[in-house]
N, C-alpha and C positions, 0 to 999 in steps of 0.2 A: 436469702442466703441463710442457713441453718447457723446456730449460735457457735457449733464446732469449728465450722468453715470460717466463720468472721474471727474466731479467736486464733486459728492457725495462720490465717492472711495477716492480720494485725500484728502477730508476734514476727512473722517473716519480714513485714515491710518495714517495721521498726528496726531490725537487726540489718536488712538491706541497705536502707538510707544511712545509717550510721557508718557502716563499713564502707559504702561509696564514697560518703565525705571523706573518711579518714584517708582511703587510698588515692583519691583524687588530690587531696591535699599532699601527700608525699609525692605523687608522679609530679604535681605541678612545682613543688620544691626542686626537684629533681631537673625539670626542664629549664628553671629558673638558673641553677647552678650550670647546665651545659651552655647557656647563652649569656653567662654571667659577663663575660668580656664584651658583650654588645650591650649591656645594660648599665655597669657598674661605673661611677666616676664621670659620665657622659652628660651630666646635665639634662637627662630626659625628662619632660614633663611627666607628672602623675597619670594623667589621662593618656599619655602614651604608652607608658608602661602596663597601666591596667588593659589597655587595647592588644598590647603585644601577650600578655597572659591569656586574655579572653579568647583570642584568635588561636592560641596554641592548645587550648583545653580540648576541642573537639577531636584532635587526632589521639588522644589519650583514651577516648571512649572505647575503642577495639581491644585496649588493654585492661582498663578498670572494670568494665560491665561484667565480662566472663570471670575474672578473678572474684568479683564482690558475689556473683551469682553462686559460684562455687563454695566460697567459706560461708556465706550466709546459710546456705542450705546444709552444709556440714553442723553449723553452730546450733541452728534452730532443730533439727531433728536429734541431733546429740543431746540437746538440752530436754527434748522430750522423752528420749529414751532414758537418759540419766535421771530424770524425776519421776520415772514410772508411769509417765502420761500415756505413754504407748501401751504400756500393759493394760492400763485403766481402758484404753479406746479397745483393744483387741477382746478384753473380757466382755465387752457389750457388743461383740461382731463387727467392729469397725477395722477394717484391713489397712495397710499400708497404703495401698492405691486409692482407697477411699480418703484417708487423710490426706493425700496428695491432690485430690483433685480440684479445689479451690485453688491452689498454688499452680498446678498445671496450665489452668486457664490464665493466670497472670503470668506465668513465664511465656506462654505462646504469644500472648498480647506484647510482652518485652521484646520479644523476637521480631515481631512485626515492627515495633517501634524502632529497634536497632537498625532494621533494614532501611527505613526511612531516614533517619539520622545519618547512616553511612552514605546514603544516595544523594542527599540534600545539604545537610548541616556540615559534615565533613568537607566536601569539596569547597563549600563557601569558607570554610576557616582556613583552608590551604591556601585558597586565592588570596583572601585578605590578609593572610600572616605574610605571605611572600611580598605582596604590595606593599605591606607597612615596612618591611625591612628596606625595600627598593626605595620608598619614598624618604625614608629617614637618611638614607645615604644621599639622596638627590638634596632635600632640604637643609639638612645639616651634614655636610660631607666630612666635616672635621671629626665626627662621631669614630669614623674609621680609622683615626690616627691618635694615639694615645702619647701624653709628653713622656720625655726621657727613655723611650724603648722603642726598638726597632718594630715596625708594623708591616706585616706582608701584605701586598696589594698587587694582585696579578703577579706581574715578572719584577717587581720592584719592591725592595726593602727601605722604607723611610723612617728617619728618625729626626724628631724636632725637640729644641730644647724648651720652646715656650709657644702658647697658643693664646691669641687675643682676638678682639672683636666679638660681637654680639653672637654670632655662631660659631666663632673659633675658626675663621677663615685666615686670619693673618699668622703667619708662622715666622718665627725665628730661628735660626742656626739650623738649617736643614741639610742633613745628609743622606743621599740616596746610594744604594748599592743596585744596580740593574743586572739582572740575570742574563747569560748569553743566550740568544735566539737560536743559536746553532745547536744546542742541546749540551754544551760542554759544563761541566760543573765548576763552581767558584765565581768569585767577584772579579770580574774583568774591566768593569765600567763602574766609576765612582763619581757622583755628581755631589758639590758642596756649594752652599749659597747662604749669603748672610741673612736673606729675608725670602718670604715666598706667599702666595696668595691662592686660595682654593675658590675657584670660579665655577658655579653650576646653574643648571636652569631645570626647573620642573618639567619642561616640555623636551628634554634632551636626556639620554642614557650617558652622554660622556661628561665626565669630570675632568675639568682643565685645572692643572697645577702649574702657576706661572711663577718660576724662580728668578730672583733679582740678584745681580752683582754677585756672581759666583764662577765656579771653573768647574771642569771635568777632566778626569783622567781615564784613558782606555788602554789597557795592553791589547796588543795585536798578535794572535796566535796563528801562525802560519802551518799549512800542512807539511811544508819541508821543515823538519826539525833542525836542520843545520841553519835555518835562517832564525829559528828562535834564540838560538845562542847570542845574538846581538840585543836581545830585549826590545824589540820593536815595540813603539807605543804611540799614542797621540794624546797631545794636550792641548787644552783651549780654554781661552776666558770668555765669558759672557756678561752683558748687562741685563738681558733678559731671554730666557729659555722657557718654553712651554711643553709639558707633558700632558698627554691626553690618557686618561683613564677609563675604561669601560666599567659601568656601574653594574652590568651583569656578573662581574667577577666578584664584586663586593656581596652580591646575594649568594654567589655560589661557594662563599667561605663558610657557610654554616656547618655544623656536626653532621647534619642528616642531609647530604648533598641530594640525595635521590629525590627529595621533595622539590628541588628546583632544575635538576636536569630533565626529568621527565614529568610532564604536565598531567600525567594520568590520574594522579590522586586529586586533581581538580575537576574532573569531569564525574557527570552521573551516569546512570546506565544508558539511556539513550544515546548520550554523546559518545559514551565507549565504544557501544555497539557501532555507531556510525564511523568513528574513528578506526576501529580493528577492521572493519570492511573495507575502508580507503587504504589501509596500509596492506591488507593482503592483496588488494587488486594492485597497488604499486609494486609489491614484491613480486608478483607474476610479471607485470611489465618488465621489471628490472631483469628477471631471469630469461625472459624473452629477447630483449634487448642486447644481454650479453652472449646469449645462444647465437644471435644472429651475427653479432660481431665476431664471434670465433669461427663461425661458419664461412663468413666472408674472407677471414683472412687464411683459412685452410685450402681455399681453391687455387687452382693453377693461375689464372689470371690475376690473382693478387700478388703473385710474386714478380710479375712485371719483368720477365727475364730477357725477353727479344734475343732469344737463342734458337738458332735453327739446328735440328738434328742431322747428323750426317747421311743417315738413311731415313727414307721416307716411305709411307704406305706398306709397311712391313709389320707382318704378324709378330707380336712379342712373345718370344719363349724364352728369354733371358731376362738379365738385369737390364732396367731400363736405362740405367746410366751408361750401359755399353753402346748406345746409340750416340753417345757424345763423345767429342774428344776430351784430352786430359785436361785442357784449360777450362773448358766449359763445365766439365765434371766438378773441378774444383770451385767454380762460381756458384754452380747449382749447390752444391754441399753447404758453402758459407750462407748463401742466402736461407737454406732451410734451418740451418744452425741458429741465424738470427731470428727467423721469424718464430722458431719454437722458444727461445729464450723471451721474447717479445711477449708471446702467448703466455707464458710462463708467469712473467711480470704483470701481466693483466689479470690473471686468474688470482696470484698473491693478494693484489690490492683490493681486488673485487670481493676476495674471501673476508678481509678484516671488515670491509663496507658492509658486506651482507650478515656479517655476525653482529655488527652493532645494530642493524636494523632489525635483525631477529629478536635481540635482548630488548629492543624499544618496543616491537610487537607483544613479546611474551609479558612486558610489565603492564601493559594495556589490557591483556587477557587477565592475569592475575588479579589486577585491580578491580575488573568485573565481577570475577567470582568472589572475590573477598567482600562485597558488599552483601551478598546472599550468606556466605560462611558465618558473619558476624552472629545474625539471629538464630541460626541453626545450632551453633556453639553454645549459645546461651541455655537452650533447651536441654542439649546432650550434657552439659556440665551440670546442670540442676539436677539431673537423673544419674549422675555420678555423686554428686555431693550428698542428696537426700538419703538415699539408701544406705550410704557408707556413714553418714551421721548416725543413723538408726542402728548400725551394725557396730560401731566402736562404742556407742553410749557413752560420750564424753562432749560436754558444751564448752562454753567459755572460749578463750582464745590461747589455750594452750595447745594441746594435741591437735585439734582441729586447724589452727593457723599452720602447723607444721605439714601436716597432710595435704592441705588446700596449696600450699606454696610448692611442695614437691609434685603434686599433679599439675598444676598449672605452668610450672617450670617445663615440665615434660610435653605439655601440649604446646607450649610457645615456642621451644627450641626445635621440637619436630617441624612445626610451621615455618620457622626462620629457615632452617636449613633445606627443607623441601621447595622453599620460594627461590632461595638462592641458587640451587641447582636447576630449577625450572626456567629461572630466568636466562641462565646460560645455555641452556637447551638440552641438560641431560635427559630430562624427561618432559611429558607434556606439562604445560603452565596450568591446565585445570586439575591434574593431578597434585601439584604442588600447592595449589591454593586450598585443596579439600584433604590432604593428607592427614593433617593434624586432627582435624575434626573426624575423620573417618577411623582413625586410631583410639579415639575415645568413645566411639559408638558401640563397639563390643563390651567395653569396661562397663559402659552404662546399663547394657542389658544383663550382663553378667550380676552386677552389684544388686540391681534391681530384683532379680530373680532370687538371688540369696537372701535379701531382706524380706522378700514376700514369705519364703518358707522357713524364716527364723533360722538359717544357718548361718555359720560364722564366714568370716571374709576369707581365712587362710585354710579353711578345710579343703584339701584336696584330694582326699580318698577317692571321690569318684572319677578323677583322671588317673590318679596313682594306680589304683587297684587293677584296672583293665591292663594297664601298660605292664605292670608287674606280672600279671597272669600270660600276656603276651609274650615276656621275654623269659619267663622261667621255664627251665627244662622240664618236660613231662616225665622225666625218668626219676624226679625227686621224689623221695619216699613221702607217700600221703599216709599219715597218721590218723587212725579212725579216733574215735572217742575214747574206746578203752584202750587203744595203743597210746594215746596220749597220757592217760592216767598211768600206764605201765611207765612212759618215759620220765613222767614226774617223779614215779616213785623210785626209779632206777638213780635220780639224780642223788638221791640219800646214800647210794653206794660209794665205797672207795675205790679207787683205780684197780686194786688188786681184785676186789669182789667182781667189779665188771669183767675184768680179763677172765676170771673163772667162769662166769656166765657164758662168754662167747665160746671157750673151750668145751664147757660141758654140751652146749646146744648144738655144737658143731659135730661132737662125737655121738651122741644118742639121740637127739631130738629130731622128729621128722618135720617139726614147725620151726622155720627159720626165722620167724619175726622176733622173738625175743633176742636172738643173736643180732639181727638190723638194729633194733632198738638200743641194745647195750653198745653197739659199734658206734652208732649215731651220737650217743651220750659222750663216748669216749673223744671222738673226733671233734666234737664241739667244745670240748675242754682243753683244745689247742696242745694236745700232747704230741710229741714228735713220735715218727714211726718207729725211730731207733729205739725210744723208751719201751715202747710196747713189744719190740722184739726181744729187750732184755727181760722184760716180765714173762716171756715165754710164748707169746703168739708167734705163729708161722707167717711172717712177712717177707714176700719175695723181694730180692734186690731190685728188680726193675720197678716195683711199687715206690721204693724209696727214691729212685733216680727220678720218677715220674714226679715225686713231691717237689723236689728240687726245682726241675723244668716248670712246674706249674708256678712257682714263686718266682722264677725268672720271667716267665710269661707275663705275669701281672705286673712286674715292675717296668719292663718293656714298653708294654702296652698302654700304661698310665703316661709315661714319658712321650708317647706318640701322640695322646689324646692332647696333652698339654701343649706339644708343639702344634697340632692342628688348629686349637683355639687361639694360639698366639698368631699362626698366619692368617686365620680370618679376620681378627681383630686388627692387625696391621694393614690388611687389605682394605678393611672399611674406612680405617684413619686416612689411607692414602687417597681415596675418592673424596672423602670429606675434605680433607686439607686442599685436594687439587681443584674442588669446586668453590672454595673459599679464597683462591687467590694466594696459596702458601705453597708455591712449586718446591721451595727447599726441603720444607718438612714433608711434603708429599714425597718427595723422591727418596728421602731418608727412610720414610716407612715402607716404600716399595723395597727398598735394599734388604732392609731388615726382614720383611716379610719372605724374601728369597731365600735368606740364610737360615730362618725358621722351617721354611718348606723343606730344603736339603736335609736338616737334621730330622725332620718328619719322615720324610723318604728312607732315610737310613735306618731309623728305628722301625718302620713299619716292616720293611725287610727282615730286620733282625727278629721281630716278634712272632712273624710269619714262619721263619726258620725253627724258632723254639716251639712254637705250636705245632708244626709236622714232626718235630722230633719227639714231642710228649706223646703224640698219638701212635708213633712208631713204638716207644718204648712200652706202652700198654697193649700193644698188639690190636690197634684200631687204625691201620694205615688208610682205611678209606676216607676217614674224616679229615685227611690233610686238606689244606688250603690249595684250591685251583688258582694258578698265576693270573689268568685271566679275570678271574673273579675278584682276587686282590687288587687288581689295577682299577677295575670299574666300580669298586665300592670305596675308593679313595675319598669322592666328594661327601658321603655319607659315613665318615668313619667313626663318629661318636656312635651311631646307631649299631654298626657293627661290633663296636668296642663292647657295648652293653650285651648283645647276643652272644659272642663268641666267650666273653669273659664268664657269663654264667652256664654256658654250655660246657666248658673245659672243667669248671669246678664240679658240676654234676657228674661228667664223666668219670672224673677222678675218684669221687665218693662212690659211685656205682662199682668201679673197679677195686675199691677197699672193700666193699661188701662180698665180692666174689672171691677175692684172693686171700682175705686174712683169714688165718684158721687159728 
């Protein structure tokens, strides 16, 4: 390895590991804060707390490593550029790609290491983390209950005044509010006892809570509201009362419930492939079973009518029911309605079941692809950060930190929303897993190309100039080099002198170019046509009216554009909120987008009317908008806005050159 490669690699590694440790420490503190209710004040041994943190660390790697790569590359290459080390390299013929060579090898190796980590260590950490919390609840079940406050465990809220015993298993002053199993809100059952004891076994998932010397009160709510007026209730006393609690519920109370409901995070690539294949096979079998069930229910024999028609062996040319008497017709129709309702209930119940199974399958597919995404994301983010640092020429933790956080949040939230939407089946889970990385890929190519060619980050002339040429009307006056000099010379003239040039050239000169340049100068000074008319120029009234219509069109079209943007933004928010289980906000966004679309449609019609009236005024009626084109171009209104606004301005300018004398 050459000295330069060694120097760049060592500098990067120092920064990389420093930033990695800092970010890991921050995210671990955040994790401890998230699970503080399970750790604080519950007499856990130091070794148990250390294991808790150790098993939590692997799941932070998909967040910490990409962010570390991005920030480190920006800081290192920003320092090189800021200290003119890149300038020294380039003076000796060393390009940016050559400087990145040793780091590229390291980053590729890091990508493979990330895949190995995601495939082996993260599933191990998830499995151990889950079982540690489960075992804590088994061995020390009292940890789930804090003194002097209500603690929610499954369908009960429990409060104890005091805990005693070596494991806190003996309880004094127990009050329990049990939730209704029928789905009603409110506390309808209250249990109070003087003492209690938590009984558990390492071999069982059931925690027993034995209450001693107490009573319970339960309100009975009848479906008949009139019976509830008498306040029916049940009250009883007991010497001993046992409540069983499933310890799986204790583990499901974590803030990141997805880790415990779906075991997909605990599987490696081979296990995920096997599970996905099994789930797809089971899904096909379920669909086939449902199809066979519905088919069997739809046959005539399934109705079991035992009804004989009045006529037999007759060719049917009318309604089939005409072959039965009125009584049998009613019976047949009732059976058909009942069968249809039953089939619809089966479909509704199976729909929810299939949706849950689809989500379960999609989670496994996303988990599989996420293992490959992590390594590739590190490589792509390096090729975003390194050229960006060389372009901004700033090192340290100031501007690079801000840029890195903004880029990483963009990358992270793209991935978050894409995965949430893909889990619900909005689009392919493969797309959901790879979308955030795919978004960063063009940016990495663009920045690397800009840095290689020593171009700035925000120089968009290569994009804007061709677009400007595309949308600029060809009728615009093209000034040659000599005409440009004349235009600049006329800038020194007063308004009266320019008016005199226009009159003189119009009356005596054969070359109309000086007149055009003088008028061009006058119009660019934003002088009203009325003012020019007062100074002696001959300006037709229709041209003054066209000027007013031009201003109206620009105002209406701008309002239409703003309305269009609001419609698009609200529709996007509608789907985002809908996919993230916020139906009320999604419905409000949809309603507002409909209102904005109504305003948009109104203003589109108005500006189209003004546009047509403008061309009628300047006697160019052939350029009026076709109603069909108006309708079909609504989805691309911003593009139409740019084209028509430019065209109408240039046509007004040409009309002024032809008619002002």
